[in-house]
N, C-alpha and C positions, 0 to 999 in steps of 0.2 A: 703348098700350105697353107689354109687361106687367112692362118693369120699369123702376123712375127714373132718368136719368140722374144720378144722387147719388154723390159720394165715395167712400160704405162701397157701394156696390155696388161699383161700378169697383174700391174694392179689395181684395173679396171674392173675386172672378171672377179679376180677377188672379192672384190670389194662388194660386186651385187648381192643386194638381201631383200627378199620377196615382206618380210617382216615391215612394218614404222622402224626405223630407230625409237628407244627412247631421249638421245640428246639428239635436236634432228641438225645442231649446229653445222654439225659438220659432213652433212650427208646434202645429199640433190635428189628429188624427185623425179622418174620418167614416167609419163605415163606409155605404158605398150600399147595397149587392147583401150576404149572409150567404153564405160558404157553403152549398151543398149539393150533396146526392148524387140524382142523376137515376137513371131507370133508360131506356133506349131497345131494347127487348126484353129481350131477354136479358141484354144489355150495362145495366152499373152504373157511373156513372163519376161525377165531384165538379169541381162546376164551383164554381172559387177565389173567394175573397171579395173584391169589389171595392172598394177604398176610395181615398179622397182626403185630400190632407192642405191645410190655409190656414193665411195665416196672423191669429191670432187680433184683429180690429176691434172699431168701435164695432156694424158688424154683425154678431148671431149665423148659424150657417147656419141653427138651428131658423127662424128668419125670411127668411132666403133662402125655404127650404121653404114656410111655410106662405105668402109673398108667392105662388110660384111655383104652388101648388094654387087659392089664390085665381083667380088670372087664368087657369087651364083650366077651373076652373069658371063664370066670368065666356064663356068662347066655349061654352060647353056639353062639352067632352072628360073623358074621365074625371081627375078628376086624386087619388084616393087615393097615398098617399106613396112609394110601389115605382113608380109611373109618372112621381114628380116628380125622384125619384134615380137611374131610368134616365136624365131628361134631364140631369141635372145629372152623370153618368157622363160621356153622349156627348159635353158638351159639352164636358168638362176634357181628355178623350181629342184632341181636336182638333188642326188646325195651328195655332199661332200668328197672330197677326200684330201690326201696329203702331197697328190701329185701334182704337178705345175697345174693350174688351170685352162693355160695358152695350150697343155697338153693335151689335156680332156674335151675340150671345145673343136681342136683340132683332129683328134679320133671321131666323133661324133660327124664332123662337118666330110667328113673323108670320105661315111658314106651315101652322102648325098649326089645327085647323077640328077641327067639332062629333065627335064620334065615342065611340059604346059597345062601348065592345071586347069585352061578352059574352059 
């Protein structure tokens, strides 16, 4: 299993929000993907910054990143920080359920496999 079923992981995953909280005192902000100017033929467009907010707890966001990177490496998948931040972004944007967020994440992660994205 990529993430251990520990309260620290559950608290961090449960607290992930994609909409900026009104009371920002209790929240930390993390930029997952910075704004980027892209060109498609002759059209130039700006992709917006993708951010998440989460409540500070015993587990740091960087510790979650490192754990996910090591699990992707373990299964033979590309594991750079951009891939990990993208996975977290997709997870944060999904519909919430009442089940454990660690279990939900691990179910999604179980579909990952070895991949060379070059």
